[in-house]
N, C-alpha and C positions, 0 to 999 in steps of 0.2 A: 912355472910355479909348482912348488911341492904339493903333495896331497894334504889337504886340510886335516887337522887332527884336533881331538878334544884335549884341552890342556888343563881344565879345571872343572870341578863339579861343586856346587854350593847348594845347601838347603838351610832354611831359617825356621826352626821349630815355632818360635813366636814371631808373628809379623812385626817388623820394624826393629827387632833386636838383632844383635850380632848372631851369626849362624855358624855353620860347620862346613868344612871343605874336605870331605872324605875322598878316598881314591876311587870309589865307585858308589853308585846309588841305584836303587830300583826305581823304575818308572811305573807309576800307577796311572789309571785313566785320568785322574785329576791333577797329576803332577808328580814330583819326586816324593818317595816315601818319607813321611815326616815333615814335609815342607808346609809351613804356615797352617798347621792344624790348630794353632792357638792364636788368639788376638787379644788386645787390650781395648777396653771400652770405658766410656764414662757412665754415669748413673742412668742416663737416658738410652744407653745401648749404642751410642755413636762411636765409631772407630776412633781410637787414639793412636797416632802414629808419629813418626819423626817429623811429619809436617807441623804438628802442634808442639811436640816435645822432642827437640833434637837429642836430648840426653838419653833417649831410648837406644841410641847408637852405642852407648857405652855399656849397656846391659847385655848380658849374653844368655843364650838359651841353649842347653845341650840335651839331647834325647836320653831318656832312661828306658830301661827294659819295660815292656808293656805299654809304651806310648806316652809315658809321663815326661816331664821336663825338669831340669835343674836350672833355676834362675840365679844369676849372680850379677852384681853391680858394684861400682865403687862405693865404699862406705856402708855396704849392706852385707849381712850374713847370707850365704847361699841358702836357698830353700828348694826342697824337692817337692814337686807337685805331681800327684798321681792323676791318671785319667779319671775324671769325676764320674760317679755313678748317676745315671739319669734319674732313677727313682729317688735316690737319697737327696738329690738336689731339687726335687719337686718338678721335674720336667725341664723343658727348654725355655729360653727367653729369646726375644727378638732383638737382633742387633742390626745396626745400619752400617754397611760398608759401601761407601760411595752411593750409588743409586739402588743397591740391592738390600733388601731386607732378608735376613737369614736367621734360621733357628740355631741356637748354640746352647751348650750346657755350661752353667757357671762352675768355675773351678773350686769355689769355696772361700770362706772368710779369711783363712790364713794367707792364701795367695793374694787376695784383694788388699789385705792390710800391708803386705810387703810392697806391692806395687804403689799403693797410695803414699806410703812413707817415702819411697824413692822418688816419685814424681812430684810430690808435694801437692797433690790434688786427688780427689776421689777417683779411683780407678778400679776396674774389675778385670779379671782374667777369665776368658771363655774358651771352650774347646768345641771343635766341630766333630761330632761323634760319628757321622755317617756321610762322608763327602760324596758318596754315590747319589745322594738324593737332595742334599741341602741347598746347593747353589748352582744353577745352570750357568753356563758360559753365555755371554751376549749372543743372542740368536742371529745377529747380523753376520757373525763370523764363525758360527759353529753349526754342528749338526744336532738333530734331536737327541737328547739323552746325555750330551757331553756336559760335564760338571767341572768345578774348580774349587779349590780350598779357599782360604782367606787371602790368597794372592791378589794383586791388584785387579786382575781380570781374566788371566789365562793360565793354563797349567804350568808352562815353563817359559823362561825368558833366556834367549841366547844373545851373546855379544861376541865380538871378535877383537883380537888383539890389534889387527891392522886398523880397524876403525878408531880404536883408542889412540893408536900412534898418530893417525891423521888428525884427530881432534886435538891432541896435545901439541902437535905442530902448529895448528891454527891458534891455540891459546898463547903459545910462545911469541906469536907475531902480533898479538892483540894489545889491548890497553892495560891488561892486568896479567902480564906474563908471570908475575911472582906467584900467582895462584896455581901454576902448573909445575911439573906435569901431574895430572890426576891419576890415582890408582884405579884399577877396575872396580874396587869395592864401592866406589861412589854409585855404581849402577846396579848393585845387588842382583847380579845375574844368577841363573841356575847352571848354565853351561857356558863355557868360554872356548872359542874355536880359534886356532892359529892356522896360518897358511892361506888365508883368503886375500883378495884385494880389499882395500879400504871401502867401506860402505856396501860391499857385495851383498850383505844380508838383507839390504832393503828390497832386493829383487827376488829373494828366495820364495818359492811357492811350496816346495816339498823337499825334505832333506832327510838323509839317513845318518844317524850317529851310532856307530857300532851296529848293534843288532836291532835298533829301534828306529822306525820311520815316523816322521812328524809332518803335519801340515803347518806351513808358515803362514799365519793368518792375518797378521797386522803388525806393522812397525810400532815400536813402543814410544809413545809420547812421554816426555820426561817432565818431572815436577821439581819442587824446591828441595826435596830430599837429596838430589844429586849434588846440591851445593853444600851439603853438610859433611864435614870431615868426620869419617867414621871412627877415628881414634881420639878426637878432641871434642866433638859435637859443635865445633865452631862453624859458622856459615860464611860463605863468600858470594861471589857473583858467578863463578864458573862451575859447571860448563854451560849454564843456560844462556849466558851472554853470547858465547861463541856459537852455540847451536842455533840461536835465533838469527844470527847473521849468515851462517854457512850451511845449516842442515835442517831446513824446514821441509816437511812433507805436508802439504795443505797448510793448516795452521798449527800443526804439532811440531814441537822441538824433539827430534827423533834421535834415539840411540838404542839399537838392539831390535830384535824381532821376537814376537810372541809365537809360541809353538803349542800345538795340540797333538798329543801322541795318537798314532793310529792303532797301536797295540802296546802291551806291556813288555818289559824286558829289563835289562841291566845296562847302565852306562858305566864305562870305565875310562879313567884318564889314559890317554894314548889311543883311544878308539879312532879309526878313520872316519872322516866326515865326507859324505858324498851328496852333492847337490843334484837332486833328481829332476827338479823342474824350477 
C-alpha cells in the first residue's frame, strides 16, 4: 500500500455552516486556525445546529481579516461580521453546547437579525474570544489544559477516503442504494487522508500529518447531521442506517477519528501521514 497522504483540509468558521477547503491551515492547540470560533444559539443560549435547522448547511461562512466572518445564504444579502469587542458587548454570555456551558461574546444585533431572518426563528451569533481558556476537552480523553473551540468535542476530526469507499459499497448493497454514494462533506471533517486500509483510523493512537503529531483519542460517533445533503439540506436515512448495521463501536455509529494536537504547526495538502501507534 502506498504511503498515506493528506488529500484535503477543511475548517468551518461558524459551526454547522458550510466552510472552507484551503490548501493549508495552521494547527493551534484547540484546532485549525479559524475553525468553529463562532456558533449560533437560541435566546436561552442553547446551540442551534443542523440537527435542528438543516438549512444551516446552505449558509456559508468565510473568514475575514482580523478574525471576522462573512455570512451568505440563499435569499439573503451577505453580511460582514467583525470580531465583537468584549467591553462593547457588556461581557460574555453563557451558551450551552451539548453538556458544556461556555462563555462567549455576542456578535451584535445586525448579525442576530440576519440569522433570525434566514432561519425563521430567533437566533444569535456568538464568538469564542479566547479558546485557550473557554472550553476544556472532555477530561476522559484529554490532558489537563487541553481545550477546544465550538467543535463537537475535540480539536480536529480525521476521516479517510478508504473508509468512505467501504461505506458507500455497503450502502450500494443495502435497502436504499439510491441514497449513495455519499460525498465526504456529509461528515464535515477537518482532515481527509488517502492511502489507508478501510476503517484503519479506528485503531490509530498517535499519528503524524506533515510536521504535526496528534493523539488519536476517540472514534467519532455520528448523528443525524450526516443524513443531511449539504447542498440541498434534504435528509435521508444514510449513512446512519448502514453504520448501525456494519460499523458500531460500543453503541456509537462511528465514522472518523478525533485528534488532539501535540504541538502547533501547519498542515498542507499532500503532506505524508505516518501512523506512529
